[in-house]
N, C-alpha and C positions, 0 to 999 in steps of 0.2 A: 536509342531515346527512354525507349519503354523498360530495358535492362536497367537503365542508372533508377531510374524510380523504383521499380522492385526492391531493389539495394540497397536505397537510400532510405525504404520503408523498412525491410531486413533490420538495418543497422539500429534502428530506434528499439527492434524488440530487447526482451530483459527477458532473463531465464529467472525460477525462484529466486534462485540464487546468487544473485543478484539482487534483486530486489530486495531480501534478507538483509546485505550488507547493507545495501544501500537505505534502508530502514534502520538498520542495528535492531534487528531482529530476528528468530532463528527462523530457519526453512518451514518450519513444521508453524509454526503462525502466520507465515505467509499462506503457504496450504491450507488453513484453518481460516483464514479472512478469504479466499477463492472461493472456498465449499459453502461458505456463510452467505454468499453473495456479496458482500461489501468491497471486496477489492476485485476490479475485472480482467479476464483474464481469456485465452483463446486457446485450443487444443491445436498446436501442429504435428505433420509425421506419422506415422503407420502407429507408432507409439502414441499416440495422443496426449505429446511432452505439452508442458503448461508455457504459458509464453507471456507476457503483459506488457504491452504498448504502453512509453514514456510517458505519454500524454496521458492514461490511466492513473500510472504511480504519481504524477505529478497530483492529479486531481481525489485521489485516496489520500494525499498527505494534507492537501486544505480543507477537506473538507471532513479530516479525523484529528485536524485543529485544536486541542483543548485549549477552552477559556478558561483565565484563573477563575478560579471562585469567588466571591466579594466576601470579606472576614463577617461573620456576623461581633458585633458586640455583646458581649458577658459582662454583667454585671454581676458583682461580687456583694453576697451579702452573709451578714453575720447571724450565727444563730444564738440566739443571749441563752 
């Protein structure tokens, strides 16, 4: 039972490349956001490879969604 839970958890991990493809950005951008603390990650293995939980990536998307700006009305004036 414990092995099944561990396997399920590991299946929900994403590599930087998978995150980049999902967000349609470069792997460098994912790394930069991670180092800036904007995108939560953790390191695995002896090399310290970066991995991302699906839940954290979805939260990042929700938190980063840009709301459309309201357009300000412009008033045209004539110069005499």
